[in-house]
C-alpha positions as CSV (number, residue, x, y, z in Angstrom):
1,M,-6.8,-3.5,14.6
2,Q,-3.0,-2.2,15.6
3,N,-2.1,1.3,16.6
4,T,-1.4,2.7,13.6
5,A,0.1,5.9,14.7
6,P,3.5,4.6,14.7
7,V,3.8,3.0,11.1
8,W,1.9,6.5,10.2
9,S,4.7,8.2,11.5
10,L,7.3,6.1,9.7
11,V,5.7,7.1,6.3
12,E,5.9,10.6,7.1
13,G,9.4,10.3,7.9
14,H,10.3,9.5,4.3
15,R,7.7,11.9,2.9
16,A,10.0,14.3,1.1
17,E,12.6,11.2,0.0
18,F,9.8,9.5,-2.0
19,E,8.0,12.7,-3.3
20,A,11.2,13.3,-4.9
21,F,11.6,9.9,-5.8
22,A,8.1,9.8,-7.6
23,D,9.2,12.9,-9.4
24,R,12.2,11.2,-11.1
25,I,10.1,8.5,-12.0
26,W,7.7,10.7,-13.6
27,E,10.7,12.7,-15.8
28,M,11.6,9.0,-17.0
29,P,8.6,7.6,-18.7
30,E,9.1,4.2,-20.3
31,L,7.2,1.8,-22.0
32,G,6.1,-1.7,-20.8
33,F,9.5,-4.2,-20.6
34,Q,11.3,-1.1,-21.4
35,E,11.6,0.6,-18.0
36,H,15.5,0.1,-17.4
37,R,16.0,3.6,-15.9
38,S,12.7,3.3,-13.5
39,A,13.9,-0.4,-12.6
40,A,17.5,0.7,-11.9
41,E,15.9,3.7,-9.7
42,H,13.8,1.1,-7.8
43,T,16.8,-1.4,-7.1
44,A,18.8,1.5,-5.9
45,M,16.1,2.8,-3.4
46,L,15.4,-0.7,-2.1
47,R,19.5,-1.6,-1.5
48,R,19.5,2.1,0.1
49,H,17.0,1.0,2.6
50,G,18.3,-2.6,3.3
51,F,16.3,-4.6,1.3
52,R,17.5,-8.1,-0.2
53,V,16.9,-7.7,-3.6
54,T,16.3,-9.9,-6.4
55,E,16.6,-8.7,-9.8
56,G,15.4,-9.9,-13.3
57,V,12.0,-12.1,-11.8
58,A,10.8,-14.4,-13.4
59,G,12.9,-13.8,-16.7
60,L,11.9,-10.0,-16.7
61,P,14.8,-7.7,-17.0
62,T,13.0,-4.7,-15.0
63,A,10.8,-6.7,-12.6
64,M,12.6,-6.9,-9.3
65,I,12.0,-8.0,-5.5
66,G,13.0,-6.4,-1.8
67,E,12.7,-8.1,1.1
68,A,13.1,-7.7,4.1
69,G,12.5,-9.5,7.8
70,E,13.1,-12.9,8.6
71,E,10.5,-15.8,9.1
72,G,7.2,-15.5,10.0
73,P,4.4,-14.7,7.6
74,V,5.2,-13.0,3.9
75,I,3.4,-9.5,2.9
76,A,3.7,-8.7,-0.5
77,I,3.0,-5.0,-1.3
78,L,2.8,-4.8,-5.4
79,G,4.2,-1.5,-7.4
80,E,4.3,-0.8,-10.9
81,F,6.5,2.0,-12.9
82,D,5.4,1.9,-16.6
83,A,4.2,4.7,-18.9
84,L,2.0,5.1,-22.0
85,P,2.8,6.0,-25.0
86,G,2.2,9.6,-26.9
87,L,0.6,10.9,-23.6
88,S,3.4,13.4,-22.4
89,N,2.9,16.9,-21.0
90,E,4.4,19.6,-19.6
91,A,4.3,19.1,-15.4
92,G,2.1,21.4,-13.3
93,V,0.1,23.2,-15.8
94,A,-3.3,23.1,-17.1
95,E,-3.2,22.9,-20.8
96,H,-2.2,20.5,-23.3
97,R,1.8,20.9,-23.8
98,P,3.2,17.6,-25.0
99,I,7.1,17.1,-24.2
100,G,7.1,14.2,-26.4
101,G,7.2,10.6,-26.1
102,A,5.6,8.5,-23.5
103,G,4.0,10.1,-20.2
104,H,2.8,8.7,-16.6
105,A,-0.5,9.5,-17.8
106,C,-2.1,6.3,-15.5
107,G,-0.1,7.4,-12.0
108,H,2.5,4.7,-12.2
109,N,5.2,6.8,-11.2
110,L,3.2,7.2,-8.0
111,L,2.0,3.8,-7.9
112,G,5.5,2.4,-7.3
113,S,6.5,5.0,-5.0
114,A,4.1,4.7,-2.7
115,S,4.3,0.9,-2.6
116,M,7.7,0.9,-1.8
117,L,7.5,3.3,0.8
118,A,4.7,1.6,2.5
119,A,7.4,-1.3,2.5
120,V,10.0,0.8,3.7
121,A,7.6,2.0,6.7
122,V,6.8,-1.7,7.6
123,K,10.4,-2.8,7.4
124,Q,11.1,-0.5,9.8
125,W,8.2,-1.3,12.0
126,L,8.7,-4.8,11.9
127,E,12.7,-3.7,13.6
128,G,11.4,-1.8,16.3
129,Q,8.7,-4.4,17.0
130,G,11.1,-7.3,17.2
131,I,8.3,-9.2,15.2
132,K,8.8,-12.3,12.6
133,G,7.7,-11.6,9.4
134,R,8.6,-10.4,6.3
135,V,7.5,-7.5,3.9
136,R,8.2,-7.7,0.2
137,Y,8.0,-4.9,-2.7
138,Y,7.2,-6.4,-6.0
139,G,8.7,-4.4,-8.6
140,C,6.1,-5.1,-11.6
141,P,6.7,-3.9,-14.8
142,A,4.6,-3.8,-18.2
143,E,1.0,-3.6,-16.4
144,E,-0.5,-1.5,-19.5
145,N,0.1,-4.1,-22.0
146,G,2.5,-6.9,-21.1
147,A,1.1,-8.5,-18.0
148,S,4.4,-9.3,-16.1
149,K,2.4,-10.6,-13.1
150,L,0.9,-13.4,-14.9
151,F,4.4,-14.6,-15.8
152,M,5.5,-13.8,-12.3
153,V,2.7,-15.9,-10.8
154,R,3.5,-18.7,-13.4
155,E,7.2,-19.1,-12.3
156,G,6.5,-19.1,-8.7
157,A,7.3,-15.7,-7.6
158,F,4.1,-15.6,-5.4
159,A,4.5,-19.3,-4.0
160,D,5.2,-18.4,-0.6
161,V,3.0,-15.0,0.0
162,D,0.5,-15.0,2.9
163,I,-1.1,-11.9,1.3
164,A,-0.7,-9.3,-1.1
165,L,-1.7,-5.8,-1.2
166,S,-1.7,-3.0,-3.8
167,W,-3.6,0.3,-4.9
168,H,-4.0,2.6,-8.1
169,P,-4.0,6.3,-8.5
170,A,-7.6,7.6,-8.6
171,P,-10.0,10.7,-8.0
172,F,-11.2,9.1,-4.5
173,A,-10.1,7.1,-1.4
174,A,-11.9,3.9,-1.9
175,V,-11.5,-0.1,-1.5
176,N,-11.2,-1.5,-5.0
177,P,-13.7,-3.5,-6.0
178,A,-12.6,-6.9,-7.4
179,N,-14.3,-6.1,-10.5
180,S,-12.2,-6.4,-13.9
181,L,-12.1,-8.8,-16.7
182,A,-9.9,-11.4,-17.6
183,N,-8.4,-11.1,-20.8
184,V,-5.8,-12.3,-23.6
185,Q,-3.7,-10.7,-26.4
186,I,-3.5,-12.4,-29.4
187,D,-1.5,-11.3,-32.6
188,F,-2.7,-12.7,-36.0
189,R,-0.6,-12.8,-38.8
190,F,-2.1,-13.4,-42.3
191,T,0.1,-14.5,-45.3
192,G,-0.5,-14.4,-49.0
193,R,1.0,-13.8,-52.0
194,A,2.0,-10.1,-53.4
195,S,1.4,-9.2,-57.3
196,H,0.7,-6.2,-59.3
197,A,-3.0,-5.0,-58.8
198,A,-3.3,-4.1,-61.9
199,A,-1.5,-6.1,-64.2
200,S,-1.9,-9.5,-62.4
201,P,-4.9,-9.5,-59.5
202,H,-6.0,-12.8,-60.3
203,L,-2.0,-14.1,-59.3
204,G,-2.4,-12.3,-56.2
205,R,-3.9,-13.2,-52.4
206,S,-4.6,-10.4,-50.1
207,A,-3.4,-10.8,-46.6
208,L,-5.0,-7.4,-45.8
209,D,-8.5,-8.7,-47.2
210,A,-8.1,-11.9,-44.7
211,V,-7.4,-9.0,-42.0
212,E,-10.7,-7.3,-43.0
213,L,-12.6,-10.4,-43.5
214,M,-11.4,-11.2,-40.1
215,N,-12.8,-7.9,-38.6
216,V,-16.1,-8.1,-40.4
217,G,-16.4,-11.9,-38.9
218,V,-15.7,-10.7,-35.2
219,N,-18.1,-7.6,-35.3
220,Y,-20.6,-10.1,-36.5
221,M,-20.1,-12.3,-33.5
222,R,-20.4,-9.5,-31.1
223,E,-24.3,-9.9,-30.9
224,H,-23.6,-13.7,-29.9
225,M,-21.7,-13.2,-27.3
226,P,-22.4,-12.1,-23.2
227,S,-23.2,-8.8,-23.0
228,D,-20.1,-8.3,-20.8
229,A,-17.1,-9.5,-22.9
230,R,-15.3,-6.9,-24.8
231,I,-13.3,-7.8,-28.3
232,H,-11.2,-4.9,-29.6
233,Y,-8.7,-5.0,-32.3
234,A,-5.6,-2.5,-33.5
235,L,-4.1,-3.2,-37.1
236,L,-0.2,-3.5,-36.5
237,D,1.0,-4.3,-40.3
238,A,-1.3,-3.4,-43.3
239,G,1.0,-4.6,-45.5
240,G,2.4,-1.7,-46.6
241,I,1.5,1.9,-48.5
242,A,1.8,1.0,-52.1
243,P,-2.2,0.6,-53.2
244,N,-1.3,-1.0,-56.5
245,V,0.4,-4.1,-54.6
246,V,-1.5,-7.2,-53.7
247,Q,-0.2,-7.4,-49.6
248,A,1.4,-10.6,-49.4
249,T,1.5,-10.1,-45.2
250,A,-0.7,-8.1,-42.4
251,K,-1.0,-8.4,-38.6
252,V,-3.8,-7.6,-36.5
253,R,-3.7,-7.8,-32.5
254,Y,-6.7,-8.7,-30.8
255,V,-7.7,-8.3,-26.9
256,I,-10.4,-10.8,-25.7
257,R,-11.9,-9.8,-22.6
258,A,-14.6,-12.0,-20.4
259,R,-16.0,-11.4,-17.0
260,E,-14.7,-14.4,-15.7
261,L,-11.6,-16.6,-16.6
262,P,-13.5,-19.9,-17.5
263,D,-15.8,-17.8,-20.3
264,L,-12.8,-16.4,-21.5
265,H,-11.5,-19.9,-23.5
266,P,-14.5,-20.3,-25.7
267,L,-14.4,-16.4,-26.7
268,I,-10.7,-17.2,-27.7
269,A,-11.8,-20.8,-29.4
270,R,-14.7,-18.7,-31.6
271,V,-12.1,-15.4,-32.7
272,K,-9.5,-18.0,-33.8
273,K,-11.9,-19.7,-36.1
274,I,-13.2,-16.8,-37.8
275,A,-9.4,-15.8,-38.6
276,E,-9.0,-19.5,-40.0
277,G,-12.2,-18.8,-42.0
278,A,-10.9,-15.5,-43.1
279,A,-7.8,-17.5,-44.5
280,L,-9.7,-19.8,-46.4
281,M,-11.9,-17.2,-47.8
282,T,-9.1,-15.8,-49.0
283,E,-6.5,-18.7,-49.8
284,T,-3.8,-17.3,-47.5
285,S,-2.6,-18.7,-44.4
286,V,-2.7,-17.1,-40.6
287,A,-0.5,-17.8,-37.5
288,A,-1.8,-17.2,-34.3
289,R,0.4,-15.6,-31.4
290,T,-0.7,-15.2,-27.5
291,I,1.4,-12.3,-26.4
292,A,-0.1,-11.8,-22.6
293,G,-3.2,-12.4,-20.7
294,M,-4.6,-11.6,-17.7
295,S,-7.4,-12.9,-15.1
296,N,-9.9,-11.2,-13.5
297,L,-9.7,-10.1,-9.8
298,L,-10.8,-11.9,-7.0
299,G,-11.9,-10.0,-3.8
300,N,-11.2,-10.9,-0.2
301,T,-13.6,-9.4,2.2
302,P,-11.3,-9.8,5.8
303,L,-8.6,-7.7,3.6
304,E,-10.9,-5.3,1.7
305,Q,-12.4,-4.6,5.4
306,A,-9.2,-4.0,6.9
307,L,-7.9,-1.8,4.3
308,H,-11.4,0.3,5.0
309,A,-11.4,0.6,8.8
310,N,-7.7,2.2,8.0
311,L,-8.7,4.5,5.1
312,E,-12.0,5.2,8.1
313,R,-9.5,6.1,10.5
314,L,-7.0,8.3,8.5
315,G,-9.9,10.3,6.6
316,P,-9.6,11.6,3.0
317,P,-6.4,13.6,2.0
318,Q,-6.0,17.1,3.7
319,W,-5.5,19.4,0.4
320,D,-4.6,23.2,0.5
321,A,-5.3,26.2,-1.2
322,A,-2.8,25.2,-3.7
323,D,-4.1,22.1,-4.7
324,Q,-7.4,23.1,-4.7
325,E,-6.5,26.1,-7.4
326,F,-4.8,23.7,-9.4
327,A,-7.8,20.8,-9.4
328,A,-10.2,23.7,-10.6
329,Q,-7.8,24.7,-13.4
330,I,-7.8,21.2,-14.5
331,R,-11.4,20.8,-14.3
332,A,-11.9,23.6,-16.5
333,T,-10.5,21.6,-19.3
334,L,-12.6,18.7,-18.8
335,R,-16.4,18.0,-20.1
336,P,-19.4,18.0,-17.8
337,E,-19.8,14.2,-18.3
338,D,-16.2,13.6,-17.1
339,I,-16.9,15.2,-14.0
340,D,-20.2,13.4,-13.2
341,G,-18.8,10.1,-14.4
342,A,-16.2,10.5,-11.9
343,F,-19.0,10.5,-9.0
344,L,-20.9,8.0,-10.6
345,R,-18.1,5.4,-10.8
346,F,-17.7,5.3,-7.4
347,G,-21.7,4.9,-6.8
348,M,-21.9,8.8,-5.5
349,K,-24.4,11.5,-6.6
350,P,-22.4,13.7,-8.8
351,D,-21.4,17.3,-7.3
352,R,-19.5,19.6,-9.5
353,G,-18.9,22.4,-6.7
354,V,-16.1,19.5,-5.5
355,A,-12.7,19.3,-7.0
356,L,-11.1,17.3,-4.8
357,A,-11.7,13.9,-2.8
358,D,-13.2,15.3,0.7
359,R,-14.3,11.9,1.7
360,I,-14.1,7.6,1.9
361,V,-16.2,6.3,-0.6
362,P,-18.1,3.6,1.1
363,L,-17.2,0.0,1.5
364,G,-19.3,-2.0,-1.2
365,A,-20.4,0.8,-2.9
366,R,-21.0,-0.1,-6.6
367,G,-20.6,2.6,-9.6
368,N,-21.7,2.2,-12.8
369,S,-18.6,2.2,-14.4
370,G,-17.0,0.0,-17.7
371,V,-14.9,-2.5,-16.4
372,G,-11.2,-3.0,-17.5
373,S,-8.4,-5.5,-17.1
374,T,-5.3,-5.7,-14.7
375,D,-2.9,-8.2,-14.2
376,V,-3.3,-8.2,-10.4
377,G,-6.0,-10.4,-11.1
378,D,-3.3,-13.3,-11.8
379,V,-2.3,-12.5,-8.0
380,S,-5.6,-12.5,-6.6
381,W,-6.2,-16.2,-7.8
382,V,-2.9,-17.6,-6.2
383,V,-2.6,-15.5,-3.1
384,P,-5.4,-13.9,-1.0
385,T,-5.2,-10.0,-2.5
386,A,-6.6,-6.7,-2.1
387,Q,-6.8,-3.0,-3.3
388,I,-7.4,0.3,-2.8
389,R,-7.9,3.5,-5.0
390,G,-5.8,6.4,-3.6
391,A,-7.1,10.3,-4.5
392,T,-4.0,11.6,-6.6
393,Y,-6.2,13.7,-9.2
394,A,-9.0,16.1,-9.7
395,I,-12.3,14.5,-9.9
396,G,-13.2,13.9,-13.4
397,T,-10.0,13.6,-14.9
398,P,-10.0,11.0,-17.5
399,G,-7.7,7.7,-17.1
400,H,-4.8,7.8,-19.9
401,S,-4.9,11.6,-20.6
402,W,-2.7,14.6,-20.6
403,Q,-4.6,16.1,-17.8
404,L,-3.2,12.9,-15.5
405,T,0.2,13.8,-16.9
406,A,0.2,17.0,-15.7
407,Q,-0.8,16.5,-12.6
408,G,1.6,14.0,-11.9
409,K,4.2,15.8,-9.8
410,S,1.3,18.1,-8.2
411,G,1.2,18.5,-4.5
412,I,-2.3,16.5,-5.4
413,A,-0.3,13.4,-6.4
414,H,2.4,13.7,-3.5
415,K,-0.5,14.0,-0.7
416,G,-2.5,11.3,-2.4
417,M,0.6,9.1,-2.8
418,V,1.5,9.4,0.9
419,H,-1.7,8.7,2.0
420,A,-2.0,5.5,0.0
421,A,1.1,4.4,1.7
422,K,-0.2,4.8,4.8
423,I,-3.0,2.5,4.1
424,L,-1.3,-0.1,2.7
425,A,1.5,0.1,5.6
426,A,-0.9,0.1,7.9
427,T,-2.9,-2.9,7.0
428,A,0.5,-4.9,6.6
429,V,0.9,-4.0,10.4
430,D,-2.3,-5.1,10.9
431,A,-1.9,-8.7,9.4
432,L,1.6,-9.1,10.7
433,A,0.6,-8.1,14.3
434,D,-2.6,-10.0,14.1
435,P,-2.4,-13.8,12.9
436,A,-6.5,-14.2,12.4
437,L,-6.4,-11.7,9.9
438,I,-4.2,-13.8,7.7
439,A,-6.2,-16.7,8.7
440,A,-9.3,-15.2,7.7
441,A,-8.0,-13.8,4.1
442,R,-7.0,-17.6,3.6
443,L,-10.3,-19.1,4.3
444,D,-12.1,-16.7,1.9
445,H,-9.6,-17.1,-0.9
446,A,-10.1,-20.7,-0.5
447,A,-13.6,-20.6,-0.4
448,R,-13.7,-18.5,-3.5
449,T,-11.2,-20.8,-5.5
450,A,-12.5,-24.2,-4.0
451,D,-14.5,-25.1,-7.0
452,N,-12.7,-22.9,-9.9
453,P,-8.9,-23.0,-9.3
454,Y,-6.6,-21.2,-11.1
455,V,-6.2,-21.9,-14.8
456,C,-3.5,-19.8,-16.4
457,P,-5.0,-17.6,-19.2
458,I,-2.0,-18.4,-21.4
459,D,-0.4,-21.8,-22.4
460,A,3.0,-22.6,-20.7
461,D,4.9,-22.3,-23.8
462,V,4.5,-18.3,-24.1
463,A,7.2,-15.9,-23.4
464,P,6.8,-12.7,-22.3
465,A,6.9,-10.2,-25.2
466,L,9.5,-8.3,-24.3
467,E,10.0,-6.0,-27.4
468,M,6.2,-5.6,-27.3
469,A,6.4,-1.7,-25.8
470,L,3.0,-0.5,-26.8
471,G,0.5,0.9,-24.2
472,G,-3.4,0.1,-23.6
């Protein structure tokens, strides 16, 4: 392990600059694949710090890569910057005050900012050490519902990367367990025949009936699928608002999730059969369009140990009295089960007297949380990858909530963001200075994929749904 003080000092030297940068991204919340202003800010900041910038990566207008250094190992640091619909809130207040439109209710304004801050510090460290190596910042749009990383992986954007590091805002500082679900998103559009619902209902063929029958069929399927699989749906088009018309079209979007990537494809086939059955029963037709997909996360023990060692060396973020006061105000808006649940999700005994993270979560701690999905999973199948959680908000704050948006420009958010950047930068430096760490990470990755190589969860002809600006 390297002396991390120099790279931590480099991170500190850019603290004010990147706190202001994260606040600017917070102020321009944009949905997936629509983050044009945010992407422009990220591109400009990379160029300001001397990175070689590639825009439009994998055909995604808001994706970019910034690279610095020459030859040697390639360290990727992943960033995101998309927001969520309908979750705006005034900053710095502990009450629900929407200001209209989208909001950074998952902290991605901080995620991209800390990752780029870490990349800037590693770039300067490389220049000072004269070590051969490259650091790349990957600006990845549409994590919430567009799965940009999957398309970046599919187009070879990670083909020469040695290791990848990432992080995510959270109530605690911890190594992120490799625990996520593979998923795929599919739109099912049913087409029938319109008619007058009173005068000639027998001439109509209802697409809405088909959607409803499909939903009933999938609900019956839930008893007969693995207990850790998940299926969700949302009605995108009910065929109109006139009840006296037999609806000729209707569309429903499904998210199908499974614990492991190989288990996902049989579930997809079963859901498609149910859709075909619903069409058969209603004498309609159905067309399925895959929107996006994500693989489950693969862990990497050497990288996780390296990240945790740096977390232990740095300790938790140091909060001041203003941070504690604001956290207490936010907690007054939460339910006791929100607060207890946050501790339990990180494998710790609940302590309602603690409002902000005062400890590093032990490595390997296993909580009782439900499991979501992330497109970091696809990166982890092709590159040794590890992540941390960074303490950036009051314990108990629900993800995707107005309370999280309200904390996005606070001192809590800033301190946690810089703290995460230090861990990412220190671990990148460890890998660049010690080839043994990269070699161990590669061996671990090879062992995990030897009997089960990566298979992209979507077909090769599926294009990114750039028009899909929906959160999830």
